[in-house]
C-alpha positions in Angstrom: -1.5 18.3 32.2 -4.1 15.5 33.0 -6.5 17.5 30.2 -3.9 17.5 27.8 -3.2 13.9 28.1 -6.9 12.9 27.9 -7.2 15.1 24.8 -4.2 13.3 23.2 -5.7 9.9 23.8 -9.0 11.0 22.4 -7.2 12.3 19.2 -5.4 9.2 19.2 -8.6 7.1 19.2 -9.9 9.4 16.5 -6.9 8.5 14.5 -7.3 4.9 14.6 -11.2 5.4 13.8 -10.2 7.1 10.7 -8.9 3.8 9.1 -12.5 2.7 8.7 -12.7 5.6 6.0 -12.1 4.8 2.4 -8.4 4.8 1.4 -7.9 3.1 -1.8 -9.8 1.7 -4.8 -10.3 -2.0 -4.9 -9.1 -2.2 -8.6 -8.3 -0.5 -11.8 -11.5 -0.4 -14.0 -11.6 1.2 -17.5 -12.6 4.7 -17.7 -16.0 5.9 -19.6 -13.9 7.1 -22.5 -12.1 3.6 -22.7 -15.5 1.8 -22.5 -16.9 4.2 -25.4 -13.7 3.3 -27.3 -14.0 -0.7 -27.0 -17.7 -0.3 -27.7 -17.0 1.5 -31.0 -14.2 -0.9 -31.9 -16.7 -3.8 -31.4 -19.5 -2.3 -33.5 -16.9 -1.7 -36.5 -15.6 -5.0 -36.3 -19.3 -6.4 -36.2 -20.0 -4.3 -39.3 -16.6 -5.4 -41.2 -17.7 -8.9 -40.7 -21.0 -8.4 -42.1 -19.8 -6.5 -45.1 -17.2 -9.2 -45.7 -18.9 -12.8 -45.1 -22.2 -12.4 -43.3 -24.0 -11.0 -46.6 -23.5 -14.1 -48.4 -25.3 -16.1 -45.6 -29.2 -16.4 -46.1 -30.1 -18.7 -43.4 -31.1 -16.6 -40.3 -30.3 -19.4 -38.0 -26.8 -19.7 -39.0 -26.3 -15.8 -39.0 -27.8 -15.9 -35.2 -25.5 -18.6 -34.4 -22.2 -17.0 -36.1 -23.2 -13.7 -34.2 -23.3 -15.5 -30.9 -20.2 -17.2 -31.6 -18.4 -13.9 -32.2 -19.8 -12.0 -29.6 -19.7 -14.8 -26.6 -17.0 -17.6 -27.6 -14.2 -15.6 -28.9 -14.3 -13.0 -26.0 -14.1 -15.9 -23.8 -11.1 -17.3 -25.5 -9.6 -13.9 -25.6 -10.0 -13.6 -21.8 -8.5 -16.8 -21.2 -5.6 -16.0 -23.4 -5.2 -12.8 -21.6 -5.3 -14.4 -18.1 -2.8 -17.1 -19.2 -0.3 -14.9 -20.7 0.4 -12.8 -17.9 0.6 -15.9 -15.5 3.3 -17.4 -17.9 5.2 -14.2 -18.5 5.1 -13.6 -14.7 6.4 -17.3 -13.9 9.2 -16.8 -16.4 10.1 -13.4 -15.1 10.1 -14.5 -11.4 12.4 -17.4 -12.2 15.0 -15.1 -13.9 14.5 -12.2 -11.8 17.2 -11.9 -8.9 16.3 -10.8 -5.3 17.7 -7.9 -3.4 20.3 -9.9 -1.6 21.5 -11.7 -4.6 22.1 -8.4 -6.3 24.0 -7.0 -3.3 26.2 -10.4 -3.3 27.0 -9.9 -6.7 28.1 -6.4 -6.4 29.8 -6.9 -3.0 31.3 -10.6 -2.9 32.4 -10.0 0.8 28.8 -10.1 1.8 27.9 -13.3 0.2 28.6 -15.3 3.3 26.3 -13.4 5.6 23.6 -13.2 3.0 23.8 -16.0 0.6 26.2 -18.8 2.3 25.2 -21.6 -0.1 23.4 -21.7 -3.5 19.6 -21.3 -3.2 20.0 -20.4 0.4 19.4 -17.3 2.2 20.4 -16.1 5.7 18.0 -14.5 7.9 19.3 -11.0 7.3 19.3 -11.8 3.4 15.6 -12.6 3.7 15.1 -9.3 5.6 16.7 -7.6 2.7 14.4 -9.2 0.2 11.4 -8.3 2.1 12.3 -4.8 1.6 10.5 -4.8 -1.7 7.2 -5.7 -0.1 7.3 -2.9 2.6 5.0 -0.7 0.8 2.3 -3.4 0.5 2.2 -3.9 4.3 3.1 -0.3 5.3 -0.5 0.6 6.1 -0.5 -2.4 8.5 2.5 -1.4 10.1 1.2 2.1 10.5 -1.8 1.2 12.2 -0.1 -1.4 14.5 2.4 1.4 15.5 -0.6 3.9 16.2 -2.4 1.0 18.2 0.9 0.3 20.2 1.1 4.2 20.8 -2.3 4.3 22.5 -1.6 1.4 24.6 1.7 3.0 26.0 -0.4 6.2 26.7 -2.8 4.2 29.1 0.3 2.1 30.6 3.2 4.5 31.0 2.5 8.3 31.2 6.1 9.4 31.0 7.0 7.7 27.8 6.6 10.8 25.6 9.6 10.3 23.6 8.6 6.8 22.7 5.2 8.1 21.5 6.7 10.7 19.3 8.8 8.2 17.7 5.9 5.9 17.1 3.6 8.7 15.7 6.6 9.8 13.3 7.0 6.2 12.1 3.4 5.7 11.7 3.3 8.6 9.5 6.2 7.5 7.3 4.8 4.1 6.6 1.2 5.7 5.9 3.1 8.0 3.4 4.8 5.1 1.5 1.9 2.6 1.6 0.6 1.0 -1.7 -1.9 -1.4 -2.5 -1.5 -5.0 -3.9 -3.5 -3.8 -7.1 -0.9 -1.3 -7.8 -3.5 1.6 -7.9 -1.7 4.6 -6.7 -4.8 6.8 -6.5 -6.0 7.4 -2.8 -9.5 8.4 -1.6 -10.3 11.2 0.5 -10.0 8.9 3.7 -6.4 8.3 3.3 -5.8 12.0 3.4 -8.0 12.7 6.3 -6.2 10.0 8.3 -2.9 11.3 7.2 -3.8 14.9 8.4 -4.8 13.6 11.8 -1.7 11.6 12.3 0.2 15.0 11.5 -1.9 16.8 14.1 -1.4 14.1 16.7 2.4 14.1 16.2 2.4 17.8 16.6 0.0 17.7 19.6 2.3 15.0 21.4 5.5 17.1 20.6 3.9 20.2 22.2 2.9 18.2 25.3 6.6 17.0 25.8 8.0 20.4 25.2 5.5 22.0 27.6 6.6 19.3 30.3 10.3 20.0 29.8 9.7 23.7 30.3 7.6 23.1 33.6 10.3 20.8 34.7 12.9 23.4 34.5 10.9 26.1 36.0 10.2 23.9 39.1 13.7 22.5 39.3 15.5 23.7 42.6 18.3 26.2 42.3 21.6 25.0 43.1 23.0 26.3 46.6 25.4 28.9 46.2 28.9 28.4 48.3 29.7 30.4 51.3 
């Protein structure tokens, strides 16, 4: 029994160390094909400009300045426009978008007093419901904290086996539904290694609790028969 508990602690520490492995990409960059297409489109646009108007320009200095203007200034203006438009659109959508508690209150008016008692006012329960949308972005943090709590319990209370099973299961569920703020759903090999070790930890802790139950039943004193 002592060896099994020690092995469980070691496996638990390995699971926590697995969080040092690569899980997600930091961003969503263009692929090689997209880069090639963009480069080809850029060259075609330069050639079209040269055929349309640059052939009539004889001054090399003005030609150089115009090319620099086309290749440097306009992309910067385009980049500024691309950055500003999503911000404006996002602010408009957020202003018009209803939160989950508001949608529930509209569909079920009898819940409005406990979710939105006054206009533009949310209760604590209403804000909890609104936070459900953000759970996938914090799920990996919740999973790590649950595993850390389970490891501490193993060192503090040796008999809290059922609690450990629940914590392992919840950590596995939260890790499965975790997402990144960059909305990149592709995961790396470290994520699957950690997921596999959590499954192994859950199975091993379950094996320990089942073995303890069988051991306790076998050592239970037999009831005395009446004379």
